[in-house]
C-alpha positions in Angstrom: 41.8 -37.5 13.5 40.4 -35.1 10.9 37.0 -33.5 10.9 35.2 -36.3 9.1 36.2 -38.6 11.9 34.9 -36.3 14.5 31.6 -36.1 12.7 31.4 -39.9 12.4 32.1 -40.3 16.1 29.6 -37.7 17.1 27.0 -39.3 15.1 27.8 -42.6 16.5 27.6 -41.2 20.1 24.1 -39.4 19.4 22.6 -42.1 17.3 20.9 -44.2 20.2 19.0 -41.0 21.3 17.7 -40.3 17.9 16.1 -43.8 17.4 12.5 -43.5 16.3 9.6 -44.1 18.9 8.7 -47.2 17.0 12.1 -48.7 17.3 12.1 -48.1 21.2 8.7 -49.5 21.4 9.9 -52.7 19.9 13.3 -52.9 21.6 12.2 -55.5 24.1 10.3 -58.7 23.9 7.5 -57.3 25.8 6.7 -54.4 23.5 7.3 -56.7 20.4 4.8 -59.3 21.6 2.3 -56.6 22.5 2.5 -54.9 19.1 2.3 -58.1 17.3 -0.9 -59.2 19.2 -2.6 -55.8 19.0 -1.7 -55.5 15.3 -3.3 -58.9 14.7 -6.5 -58.2 16.6 -6.8 -55.0 14.7 -6.3 -57.0 11.1 -8.9 -59.5 12.2 -11.3 -56.7 13.0 -10.9 -54.8 10.0 -10.9 -57.6 7.5 -13.3 -60.0 9.3 -15.4 -60.6 6.2 -12.5 -61.5 4.0 -10.7 -63.8 6.7 -13.8 -65.6 7.8 -14.6 -68.8 5.4 -18.3 -68.7 6.6 -20.8 -66.0 7.7 -20.9 -65.9 11.4 -24.7 -66.7 11.6 -24.6 -69.4 8.9 -26.3 -72.4 10.4 -25.6 -76.0 9.4 -27.3 -78.5 11.6 -26.0 -81.4 10.0 -22.4 -80.3 11.1 -23.3 -79.3 14.7 -20.5 -79.7 17.3 -18.0 -80.9 14.6 -14.4 -81.2 15.7 -11.7 -79.1 14.1 -11.1 -80.1 10.5 -9.9 -78.7 7.4 -13.3 -77.6 6.6 -13.7 -75.8 9.9 -10.5 -74.9 11.5 -11.9 -74.7 15.1 -15.0 -76.8 14.5 -18.6 -75.8 14.8 -20.9 -74.8 17.7 -24.3 -76.5 18.7 -26.0 -74.9 15.6 -23.4 -75.9 13.2 -21.9 -72.5 13.0 -18.2 -72.0 12.2 -16.3 -71.1 15.4 -13.4 -69.6 13.9 -15.8 -67.2 11.7 -17.5 -66.4 14.9 -14.3 -65.7 16.8 -13.0 -63.4 14.1 -16.3 -61.3 14.1 -16.3 -61.3 17.8 -12.8 -59.5 17.4 -14.6 -56.7 15.8 -17.3 -56.7 18.5 -14.5 -56.3 21.2 -13.0 -53.4 19.6 -16.3 -51.7 18.8 -17.1 -51.8 22.2 -13.8 -51.2 23.9 -12.5 -48.4 21.7 -15.5 -46.1 22.0 -15.9 -46.7 25.7 -12.3 -46.0 26.5 -12.4 -43.0 24.3 -15.4 -41.4 25.5 -14.3 -42.2 29.2 -11.0 -40.6 28.7 -12.5 -37.5 26.9 -14.9 -36.8 29.8 -12.4 -37.6 32.5 -9.7 -35.4 30.8 -12.0 -32.4 30.5 -13.4 -32.8 34.0 -10.0 -33.5 35.6 -8.5 -30.6 33.7 -11.2 -28.2 35.3 -10.6 -29.6 38.7 -7.0 -29.2 38.8 -6.9 -25.8 37.2 -9.8 -24.1 38.7 -9.6 -25.4 42.2 -11.9 -24.4 44.9 -15.7 -25.6 44.8 -15.4 -26.9 41.2 -12.6 -29.3 42.3 -14.5 -30.3 45.6 -17.6 -31.1 43.5 -15.9 -32.9 40.6 -13.8 -35.1 43.4 -17.1 -35.9 44.8 -18.6 -37.0 41.6 -15.5 -39.1 40.9 -15.9 -40.6 44.2 -19.6 -41.3 43.7 -19.2 -43.1 40.5 -16.3 -45.0 41.6 -18.1 -46.2 44.8 -20.6 -48.4 42.6 -19.2 -52.0 41.8 -19.1 -51.9 38.0 -20.6 -55.3 37.6 -23.5 -54.5 39.8 -24.2 -51.1 38.2 -24.1 -52.7 34.9 -26.6 -55.5 35.8 -28.9 -52.8 37.3 -29.0 -50.6 34.2 -29.4 -53.6 31.9 -32.3 -55.0 33.9 -33.9 -51.3 33.5 -33.2 -50.8 29.6 -32.2 -54.3 28.3 -28.9 -55.3 26.7 -27.5 -53.6 23.7 -24.3 -52.6 22.2 -25.1 -48.9 23.1 -25.8 -49.7 26.6 -22.8 -51.7 27.3 -20.3 -48.8 25.7 -22.2 -46.3 27.9 -21.6 -48.3 31.0 -18.1 -49.0 30.7 -17.4 -45.2 29.5 -19.3 -44.1 32.6 -17.5 -46.5 34.9 -14.1 -45.5 33.6 -14.1 -41.8 33.3 -13.4 -41.1 37.2 -9.8 -42.7 37.0 -8.9 -40.6 34.1 -10.3 -37.4 35.8 -8.1 -38.2 38.6 -5.2 -38.8 36.6 -5.4 -35.6 34.6 -6.2 -33.5 37.7 -3.0 -34.9 39.5 -1.2 -33.8 36.3 -2.9 -30.4 36.1 -1.9 -29.8 39.8 1.8 -30.4 38.9 2.1 -28.5 35.6 0.1 -25.5 36.6 2.9 -24.6 39.1 5.5 -24.3 36.1 7.0 -21.0 35.2 5.7 -21.0 31.6 2.0 -21.4 32.8 2.6 -18.5 35.2 4.1 -16.3 32.3 1.1 -17.0 30.2 -1.3 -16.1 32.8 0.8 -12.9 33.4 0.7 -12.1 29.6 -3.2 -12.3 30.0 -3.9 -15.6 28.3 -7.5 -16.9 29.2 -8.0 -19.8 31.4 -9.1 -22.0 28.6 -6.1 -20.9 26.3 -3.8 -21.8 29.2 -5.5 -25.0 29.7 -5.6 -26.1 26.1 -2.3 -24.8 24.8 0.0 -25.1 27.8 -1.3 -27.7 30.4 -3.1 -30.4 28.4 -0.4 -31.2 26.0 2.0 -31.9 28.8 -0.4 -33.9 30.9 -2.0 -36.1 28.2 0.9 -38.7 28.0 -0.3 -40.8 31.0 -3.7 -40.7 29.8 -2.9 -42.5 26.7 -1.1 -45.2 28.8 -3.9 -45.6 31.0 -6.2 -45.9 28.1 -4.2 -48.5 26.6 -4.4 -50.5 29.8 -8.1 -49.9 30.2 -8.7 -51.4 26.7 -8.3 -55.2 28.0 -10.2 -54.3 31.1 -13.3 -53.3 29.0 -12.9 -56.3 26.4 -13.1 -58.9 29.5 -15.7 -57.0 31.1 -18.0 -57.1 28.0 -17.1 -60.8 27.7 -18.1 -61.4 31.3 -21.3 -59.7 30.6 -22.0 -61.9 27.6 -21.2 -64.8 29.4 -24.1 -63.9 32.0 -26.4 -63.2 29.0 -26.2 -59.6 29.7 -24.1 -58.4 26.8 -25.0 -57.8 23.0 -28.0 -60.1 22.5 -27.5 -63.0 19.9 -27.1 -64.0 17.2 -24.2 -61.3 17.3 -21.1 -63.1 17.8 -19.4 -62.2 21.1 -16.5 -64.0 22.9 -18.3 -64.2 26.2 -21.4 -65.5 24.7 -19.4 -68.2 22.8 -17.6 -69.2 25.9 -21.2 -69.5 27.6 -22.4 -71.8 24.9 -19.0 -73.8 24.9 -19.4 -74.3 28.8 -22.5 -76.1 28.1 -20.9 -78.8 26.0 -17.3 -78.7 27.3 -17.1 -82.3 28.0 -17.9 -83.5 24.6 -16.6 -80.5 22.6 -13.9 -78.4 24.5 -12.7 -76.6 21.5 -15.1 -73.8 22.0 -13.6 -73.1 25.3 -10.1 -73.6 24.3 -10.1 -71.4 21.0 -12.5 -68.9 22.6 -10.2 -68.5 25.8 -7.2 -68.4 23.3 -8.5 -65.2 21.6 -9.5 -63.5 24.8 -6.0 -64.3 26.4 -4.4 -62.8 23.2 -6.4 -59.5 23.2 -5.8 -59.1 27.1 -2.1 -59.8 26.8 -1.5 -57.8 23.6 -3.0 -54.6 25.0 -1.4 -55.2 28.2 2.0 -55.7 27.0 1.5 -52.8 24.5 0.5 -50.3 27.4 3.5 -51.5 29.4 5.8 -50.6 26.4 4.2 -47.3 26.0 4.7 -46.6 29.7 8.3 -47.4 29.4 8.5 -45.3 26.4 7.2 -42.2 27.9 8.8 -42.8 31.3 11.9 -40.3 31.4 13.6 -42.2 34.2 13.5 -45.5 32.3 14.5 -43.8 29.1 17.6 -42.1 31.0 18.6 -45.5 32.6 18.3 -47.3 29.0 20.6 -44.3 27.4 23.2 -44.8 30.1 
């Protein structure tokens, strides 16, 4: 065996460990299905005006409660509005609510969890008390109370979801910070005179943030479902804005005669929920060192 054979053999042995993250994300059926569903949801949201054959608020009373056909792929509702167009624009609303709520909650929770885990003492005690107080309120009852005071709107829904999600992110980052701050490189940074802010942002946060991404991905379907539940109760985004929850509520009224609104509306909601859930599980497997080491073996 000459030197070229040795190089070839070594490259073949090390090739599995050098596979890109995208390949490892799609290596199993769960990651593939989740990624495809998430990409489909994102494409529908971004290109909703071009994919919808009708405007979502366009009324045609002569075609009210029409069954699925070549003209209206998923039928029409009680006002003659195209169900498919409203579901596609509802995809945009679902992401507009879920992504800002999750990002805002993650940023606030990350900052507070980092402070609680690194500073300790009374700061940690006060922040843990804040986390417990916020988590003690049932999210649905809290949302109903806030909406009863200020009225339903898109901003209110995003604010409520961000407010009810940040304690879980804060506790997660605190636990990661408590573990990482004991590492030798953190102690060395403090010994060299680095400020607490620099230590937290340069040495602790980059090593503690990976579980936060996984938790955030898992919370996206939770927020989408919660917004749909509020809209189903008439407490979400006010009409005529298309929302999956409000469409399910309207379809429930005519479920015996026109079940397609319930069937197709539930299908979109299930696709978003399963897609982000499977995608989050694939991310967890991607970042989990133990699972990766077992797969390599």
